[in-house]
N, C-alpha and C positions, 0 to 999 in steps of 0.2 A: 545451554539452558534446558532445564527439564520442565516440560509442560504438565500442568495439573490435569487430572482426568475429568474434572468438572468443567463442562462447557462454559466458556465465557460468551460466545456468540452462537446463536442458533438461527440459521437461515432456512425458512420453510416454504417450499413450493413457490419461489419467486418467479413471476412471469411478467414479461413486458411485450406489449403489442404496440405497433405503430400502424394504425389503420387496419388493413387486412393482413399485414405481415406480423408474425410473432417471432421476435428475435431470439428469445430464450424462454423456456417453458419448464415450470415445476423444478426449479433449481433448489436443491436442499443440501446443506452441509453444516458442520459445526467446527468451531475453533476452540481449542483448549487454551486456558490461561498461559501466557508466555510463549505461545507458538508464533513462528513466522511462517506464513503460508503464501505461496505465489499462485496467482491466477494467470494461466497462459492459454493461448489458443490462436487460431488464424484470424487475420483481419476480418472484421465484420461479424464476429460471433457474439459481440455484446459485452466484452470484458469491462470497459469503462462504464457502460450503462448499468451493469450489475453492481459495480462499486457505488455508483451514485444512488441506486436504490437502497443499498445497505446503509449509506450515509444519511438516508432520509431526505435526499434532495430531489427525488422523483416521485411525486404523489400519484402518478399514473400507473405505477407498478402494482402488481397484484401479489398476494402472498403475505408472509409475516417475517419480521426480523425481531429477534429477542436478544437483548443484551443483559447479561446477568439475570436472565429469566423474566425481564421486564419487556413488554411489547413496546417497540419504538414506533412512534406516530409522526416523526419529523426529525429535523436536525437535533442533535444532543451534544452537550459539552463533554459527554463521556466518549464521544467518537470524534477523533481528530482526522483531518483530511489534508493530504499534501498532493499537489498537482504537478503536472509535467513542467509548467512554468512556475517560478517562485511566487508570482502574484503579490509582490510586496507593494504597499502603498507608497508612491514615490515622494509624497510630501511629508512622510513621517521618518524619523530616524530609525536605524536598525533596532534600537532598544524598544522604541514605541511600537514598531511592527511586531516584535516578538510578544509583547505584552498586550496586544490589541484586544484580546478576549476580555481583559479586565477593564478596558476603556481606552479611548484614543491617545492618552498621554500618561501612560503608567510605566514608562520605561525605567523608572527608579526602583521598581520592584526587585528585591535582592535575587529572586529566581532568574532574572534576565542575565545577570553577570555569571551566575552558575552555569546556565545553559550555554552561553557564549564560550565559556571555558571548555565545556564538554565537546562542542563542535569545532574547537580549535580556532576561535576568533575572539581574541581578548582585547583588541585595539580598535574595534569598529562600533563601539557603543553609540556614539553620537553621529556617525556618518549617514549620509543618505544612500538609498539603494542604487542610484546611478553611479556611485563611486565603487561599486562592488563588481568583481568578476562574476561570470555565470556560476562557477562552483561555489564561491563565497555566498552568493545570493541563495543558492539552494541549501547551504548549511544554515542560513538564517531561517529559511522556510522550515527546515527540520526542527530547529529550536522553537519556532512559533507553534508548530504542530504539537510539541510536547509541553508547552507552557501550562496549559490547563490540566495537565496530568491525565490525559484520556486513558480509559481502559483499553480502547481499541484504536489503532492508528491505521488509516486507509491511505495507500500510496498509489497514485495513478501514473505509472511510468516516470518516476521522479528524476531518474538519471539519464533519460534517453537523449536529452538535448545538449549534453556536455561531452567533452572529449574522454577517451578511454582511460587515461591516467587519473583524471579527476573523478571519473565514475568509480574506479577501483577504490580510491581513497574514501569517497562518500559511502560506498558499500560497507567499508570497515567502520566508518563512523556510525552508520545505522545499526550495525550489529552491536557495537559498544553501547549505544544509547538504549537499545531494546533490552540489553542485558542489565544495564544499570537501573533502568526504570521499571523493569518487569512488564514491559509493554507487549501486548499482543498486536501483531501486524499482519495485514492482508495487502499484498503487493501485486499490482497489475504490471506485467512486463512482457515485451516481445523477445527479450534476450534470454535464451534458454540457459546460457552459462551463468547469467545473473541469478536466475531462479535456482539453479543447482548449487550455486555458491551460498546463497542466503537462507534457503528454505529448510524448514523441518518437513514440510509437505508441499506438493505441487498439485493443484487442481487443474486438469486439462479440460477446457471447453471444446466440444465438438464443433466442426464447421457448421455454419448456418446456411440453409438454402431457402429459396422462395416459399417452399411448402414444407420445410423441415426445420423447426426451431433448434437452436443450440441447447445442449444440456451438458452436465458434467460427465465426460466419458471415462475419465480415470482420476483416481485419488492416489497419488504416489507418495509414499513416505521415504524420506532419505535418512538413513541411520548413520551415515558416515560422520565422524566427529569433525568439528572445525578446529583449525583452518583446513579447508579441503583442497586437495590437489585435483584440479579439473582434468588432468591428464591420466588420472587413475582409470583403468579399464572399466571399473564399476560405474564411473561417471559417464564413460563413453556409451555403455549399454543403456543407461537412463536417458541420455540425450537422444540416442537412436529411437528409443521407444516414444519419446515425446514428438520427435520429428515425424514418425510414422503416424501417430495419432492426429497430428495437425494437418497432414496431407491427405487423409482419407475423406473424400467428399460424400455428400448425401447419396443414398442409393436411388 
């Protein structure tokens, strides 16, 4: 996918404080239309907190988030969010969960069946979430995240709680969905191989200390075409650079 040069998302000087501790400070970056960008960094550097701020779910954050040049002042149907857990409503069918943004019982919407086909689940329209495996439930969560056709999809470690084979399959599903829908995606992950496999760019947050907030230490573009061979020496060099950046503590 070729990203447009016009920014879709502009993050300007985002800062988050918890009491006397500042987790991250003056974080700024842009996402072009159609990009898939991963946000990585050591534990405690504020990756998920940053994602929540961009989603408009954290009113205590400082700074500005602009989507399509419009200042965001809270949650928006133009920004979709997918969490580590599927978070499906157990009393609703798969179809009603996917279409929940349109109302609690809108599973008859024709977009639901189209999305189920795209994520490889054509026979679960009327089943309840308890009947799904973990991988199937996360596919439903992906379909739900795309139902409202968001311009930006935020993903907070969506594949970390499932086995390696299912994770690999869902990574391919995500790439196919992003390509088919022209969706811009910002993905938080601890898995550097996942970031290298999926991303057009990787943003590396620095370690956070008690008196040193996290910030974006590196913005790494990956020019290798997909599908990528993670055994390629070029991928090894990028992985080593990311590991080095994640292990350097505050001075």
